[in-house]
C-alpha positions in Angstrom: 0.0 0.0 0.0 1.4 3.4 -0.9 2.2 5.9 1.8 -0.4 8.3 0.3 -3.2 6.0 1.3 -1.8 4.2 4.3 -3.8 4.9 7.5 -2.1 6.5 10.4 -3.5 6.1 13.9 -1.2 8.5 15.7 -1.6 12.2 15.9 1.3 14.1 14.3 4.0 15.7 16.4 3.4 19.4 17.2 4.4 21.8 14.5 7.4 23.9 14.9 5.6 27.2 14.8 2.0 28.4 14.5 0.2 28.4 11.2 1.2 31.4 9.0 -0.4 33.1 6.1 2.0 31.1 3.9 0.8 27.9 5.5 -2.9 28.8 4.8 -2.0 29.5 1.1 -0.2 26.2 0.9 -3.1 24.3 2.4 -5.5 25.9 -0.1 -3.1 25.1 -2.9 -3.2 21.5 -1.9 -6.9 21.4 -1.5 -8.0 23.4 -4.6 -8.9 20.4 -6.7 -11.0 18.9 -3.9 -12.8 22.2 -3.3 -13.4 22.7 -7.1 -14.9 19.2 -7.4 -17.0 19.8 -4.3 -18.3 23.1 -5.6 -19.1 21.5 -8.9 -21.2 18.7 -7.4 -23.0 21.0 -5.0 -23.7 23.4 -7.8 -25.2 20.5 -9.8 -27.3 19.6 -6.8 -28.6 23.2 -6.5 -29.3 23.2 -10.2 -31.5 20.0 -9.9 -33.4 21.6 -7.0 -34.0 24.7 -9.0 -35.2 22.9 -12.1 -37.6 20.7 -10.0 -38.8 23.7 -8.0 -39.6 25.7 -11.1 -41.3 22.7 -12.6 -43.6 22.3 -9.6 -44.3 26.0 -9.3 -42.0 26.7 -6.3 -39.1 29.1 -5.9 -35.6 27.6 -5.5 -34.5 30.2 -3.0 -37.5 29.5 -0.8 -37.0 25.7 -0.9 -33.3 26.1 -0.1 -33.4 29.0 2.4 -36.9 29.3 3.9 -38.1 25.8 4.3 -38.6 23.5 7.4 -36.0 24.5 10.0 -34.8 27.4 8.0 -38.1 29.2 8.8 -37.2 29.2 12.4 -33.6 30.4 11.9 -34.7 33.3 9.8 -37.4 34.2 12.3 -34.9 34.2 15.2 -32.5 36.4 13.1 -35.3 38.9 12.3 -37.3 39.0 15.6 -35.2 37.2 18.3 -36.4 34.4 20.5 -39.9 34.0 21.8 -42.0 32.3 19.1 -44.0 29.1 19.9 -46.5 27.3 17.7 -48.8 24.3 18.2 -47.8 21.5 15.8 -50.2 20.9 12.9 -48.9 17.4 12.2 -48.4 16.3 15.8 -51.4 17.2 18.0 -50.4 17.9 21.6 -46.9 19.2 20.8 -45.9 22.9 20.9 -42.8 23.9 19.0 -40.6 26.7 20.5 -37.8 28.5 18.8 -35.7 28.0 21.9 -34.9 24.6 20.5 -32.6 26.3 18.0 -29.1 27.4 19.0 -28.1 31.0 18.5 -24.8 31.2 16.4 -26.3 30.8 12.9 -29.2 33.3 13.4 -26.7 35.7 15.0 -24.5 35.4 11.9 -27.5 36.1 9.7 -28.4 39.2 11.7 -24.7 40.3 11.5 -24.6 39.9 7.8 -27.9 41.7 7.1 -26.8 44.6 9.4 -23.8 45.4 7.2 -24.8 44.1 3.7 -28.1 44.9 2.0 -29.4 41.3 1.8 -32.5 39.7 3.0 -32.3 37.3 5.9 -33.0 34.3 3.6 -30.3 35.3 1.2 -27.8 36.0 4.0 -28.6 32.6 5.5 -27.9 30.9 2.2 -24.7 32.8 1.7 -23.4 31.8 5.2 -24.4 28.2 4.5 -22.6 28.1 1.2 -19.4 29.8 2.6 -19.3 27.5 5.6 -19.9 24.4 3.4 -16.7 25.4 1.5 -14.8 25.9 4.8 -16.1 22.5 6.0 -14.9 20.8 2.8 -11.5 22.5 3.3 -11.3 21.4 6.9 -12.3 17.8 6.0 -9.5 17.8 3.4 -7.0 19.1 5.9 -7.9 16.3 8.4 -7.9 13.7 5.7 -4.6 14.8 4.2 -3.0 14.9 7.6 -4.0 11.3 8.4 -4.1 9.5 5.0 -2.6 11.7 2.3 -4.0 14.0 -0.5 -5.7 11.3 -2.6 -7.8 10.0 0.3 -8.5 13.6 1.3 -9.8 14.3 -2.1 -12.1 11.3 -2.0 -13.3 12.2 1.5 -14.4 15.7 0.4 -16.1 14.3 -2.8 -18.0 11.7 -0.8 -19.1 14.3 1.7 -20.5 16.3 -1.1 -22.2 13.3 -2.7 -24.1 11.9 0.2 -27.8 11.3 -0.4 -28.7 14.2 2.0 -25.9 16.4 0.8 -28.5 19.0 -0.4 -28.7 20.0 3.3 -25.1 21.4 2.9 -26.5 23.9 0.5 -29.6 24.8 2.5 -30.2 27.5 5.2 -29.4 24.9 7.9 -26.6 24.6 10.5 -25.0 21.4 9.4 -22.4 23.1 7.2 -21.5 25.6 9.9 -21.1 22.8 12.5 -19.0 20.6 10.2 -16.7 23.5 9.4 -16.2 24.3 13.1 -15.8 20.7 14.0 -13.3 19.8 11.2 -11.0 22.7 12.0 -11.3 22.1 15.7 -10.3 18.5 15.2 -7.4 19.6 12.9 -6.3 21.9 15.7 -6.3 19.0 18.1 -4.3 16.8 15.7 -1.7 19.6 15.4 -1.8 20.4 19.1 -3.3 23.9 18.8 -5.3 23.7 22.0 -6.6 27.3 22.2 -7.9 27.1 18.6 -9.5 23.8 19.3 -11.3 25.0 22.4 -12.5 28.3 20.8 -13.8 26.5 17.7 -15.5 23.9 19.9 -17.1 26.7 21.9 -18.6 28.0 18.6 -19.7 24.5 17.6 -21.5 24.2 20.9 -23.4 27.4 20.2 -24.5 26.1 16.7 -26.4 22.9 17.3 -27.3 20.6 20.2 -24.9 17.9 18.9 -22.1 20.4 18.7 -21.3 19.2 22.2 -19.5 16.3 20.4 -16.7 18.7 19.5 -16.2 19.7 23.1 -16.2 16.1 24.1 -13.3 15.5 21.7 -11.4 18.4 23.1 -11.9 17.4 26.7 -11.0 13.8 26.0 -7.8 14.7 24.3 -6.9 17.2 27.1 -7.5 14.4 29.7 -5.3 12.0 27.7 -2.6 14.7 27.5 -2.7 15.4 31.2 -2.6 11.6 31.9 0.3 11.1 29.5 2.3 13.9 31.0 1.2 13.2 34.6 -0.2 16.6 35.1 2.8 18.5 33.8 1.0 20.1 30.8 0.8 23.5 29.3 -1.8 26.0 30.5 -3.1 26.0 26.9 -4.3 22.4 27.3 -6.4 23.4 30.4 -7.6 26.6 28.7 -8.7 24.8 25.6 -10.6 22.2 27.6 -12.3 24.8 29.7 -13.3 26.9 26.7 -14.7 24.0 24.7 -18.1 23.4 26.4 -19.0 27.0 27.1 -21.0 27.6 24.0 -23.3 24.6 24.6 -23.5 25.2 28.4 -24.1 28.9 28.0 -27.1 28.5 25.7 -28.7 25.6 27.5 -28.1 27.4 30.8 -29.8 30.6 29.4 -32.8 28.6 28.3 -33.0 27.1 31.8 -32.9 30.5 33.4 -35.5 31.8 30.9 -37.9 28.9 31.7 -37.1 28.8 35.4 -35.9 25.3 35.6 -32.6 23.4 35.1 -34.5 21.2 32.7 -35.4 24.1 30.5 -33.8 22.9 27.3 -34.9 19.3 27.9 -38.5 20.5 28.3 -38.3 22.5 25.1 -37.0 19.4 23.2 -39.7 17.4 24.8 -42.4 19.7 23.5 -40.9 19.0 20.0 -41.4 15.3 20.7 -37.6 14.7 21.1 -36.1 12.9 24.1 -33.4 10.3 24.9 -34.9 6.9 24.4 -31.7 5.0 23.6 -32.9 4.2 20.1 -36.2 2.5 21.0 -38.3 4.7 18.6 -35.7 4.3 15.9 -35.7 0.5 16.3 -39.5 0.5 16.0 -39.3 2.7 12.9 -36.7 0.4 11.3 -38.7 -2.7 12.2 -41.9 -1.2 10.7 -40.0 -0.3 7.5 -38.6 -3.8 7.2 -41.9 -5.5 8.0 -44.3 -3.2 6.2 -44.3 0.0 4.1 -43.0 3.5 4.4 -42.0 6.6 2.5 -38.9 7.0 0.5 -37.1 9.3 3.0 -37.6 6.7 5.7 -36.2 3.9 3.6 -33.3 6.1 2.6 -32.7 6.9 6.3 -32.6 3.2 7.1 -30.0 2.7 4.4 -27.8 5.6 5.6 -28.1 4.4 9.2 -27.1 0.9 8.2 -24.1 2.1 6.2 -23.1 4.3 9.1 -23.1 1.4 11.6 -21.0 -0.7 9.2 -18.5 2.1 8.9 -18.5 2.5 12.7 -17.5 -1.2 13.0 -14.6 -0.6 10.5 -13.5 2.4 12.5 -13.5 0.3 15.7 -11.2 -2.2 14.0 -8.9 0.5 12.6 -9.4 3.5 14.8 -8.2 6.9 13.8 -6.7 9.3 16.4 -8.6 9.8 19.7 -10.4 13.1 18.9 -12.0 11.7 15.7 -13.1 8.6 17.6 -14.7 10.6 20.4 -16.3 13.1 18.1 -17.8 10.4 15.8 -19.1 8.2 18.7 -20.8 11.1 20.4 -22.4 12.3 17.2 -23.7 8.8 16.3 -25.0 8.3 19.8 -26.9 11.5 19.8 -28.3 10.9 16.3 -29.4 7.3 16.9 -30.6 7.5 20.5 -33.0 10.4 20.2 -36.7 9.7 19.8 -38.7 10.4 16.6 -37.7 12.3 13.4 -36.4 9.1 11.9 -36.2 10.7 8.4 -33.9 13.4 9.8 -31.3 11.1 11.3 -29.1 11.1 8.2 -29.0 14.9 8.4 -27.9 14.6 12.0 -25.1 12.4 10.8 -23.8 14.7 8.1 -21.2 16.3 10.4 -19.8 12.8 11.2 -17.4 12.9 8.2 -15.0 10.4 9.8 -17.6 7.7 9.0 -16.5 8.2 5.3 -12.9 7.2 5.9 -13.5 3.5 4.9 -15.2 4.5 1.6 -12.6 7.2 0.9 -9.7 4.7 1.4 -11.4 2.2 -0.8 -12.0 4.7 -3.6 -8.4 6.0 -3.3 -7.2 2.4 -3.9 -9.6 1.7 -6.7 -8.8 2.1 -10.4 -9.6 5.6 -11.7 -12.3 4.3 -14.0 -14.0 2.5 -11.0 -13.8 5.6 -8.9 -15.3 7.8 -11.6 -18.2 5.4 -12.2 -18.9 5.2 -8.5 -18.7 8.9 -8.2 -21.0 9.4 -11.1 -23.6 7.1 -9.7 -23.4 8.8 -6.3 -23.7 12.2 -8.0 -26.9 11.2 -9.8 -28.4 9.8 -6.6 -27.5 12.8 -4.6 -28.8 15.4 -7.1 -32.1 13.5 -7.8 -32.8 12.7 -4.2 -31.9 16.2 -3.0 -34.4 17.6 -5.5 -37.0 15.1 -4.3 -36.5 16.0 -0.7 -37.0 19.7 -1.2 -39.9 19.6 -3.7 -41.9 16.5 -3.1 -41.1 14.8 0.2 -43.6 15.3 3.0 -40.9 14.7 5.7 -38.5 17.3 6.8 -34.9 17.0 5.6 
């Protein structure tokens, strides 16, 4: 096996000096092909959504930037928190915008305050920029561990997932993945303060952003253990910073609602709780035994593939931060109740699950890789258009 595709399970030694502007340019120069391919496949996906939206009498910008959860983010950016609505589809439930973490709507408000854009357009702009930053961060992590060829395949696969259209929507998955990828890269290169600060931001982006803080804290604990407590203050500071975004927002919700269970109660009113996968198992069993919609069957396929990949990672584990991050994300996604069709979206930031497929494609013949990539591109584009124009389940 060539050194370009050989897996490494050890984090690299610390760099001799901090990243410089020259280092950033060099990283971009190495990643340009992956970013170009990623931008091409996502542009194709957006094009398919636009064509299908126009065909069905809908507006592409609305479907991408003001649909399902995007409605809530735009509302928070425009009016702040405080909106609650009874569910039309789930009698007895009351949906509150407190379920949505603040960083993304804060960025939308910041952009609209300095640039003459609507909140919807600003949200899409942020999503597209952060998707590019996420692809770059994924490439940086993949290159560091497995070489440039695998890193290219990793980025391409992330852009060709069945639910990759979410990366181009006014959602928070792209922002979270960008923050997570660069925080993990900072951990692998022993930049503790950067890792902690990015984890803080990830925790203010989505509930499952706590996975990044878990990775930072686990690595800090391992470092303290390895050095028997004689560690740099930066290790402690990075670990202390990492959970503050998540703790800060959930704590604020608790104060606002007058109970330490404030955020859990909000999630409960959305029908979401920790049931250790019982509802997901029932949904999967129902799909296998009976009938269901296409999004539910696609979710079953994605979850199955993710579990297979998780077994591979257990046999050939990457460095500790990637293991912790991936395990926490998968646990949160699969043990939460209800919203079975949305679970592949919750798994989108778990890009280390793509390592086995990326390694296989990097070793394959170019013709095979192109054929597989083409098939995945067709599936991703068509399914993304279906999700945003015809599906009756939220992405």
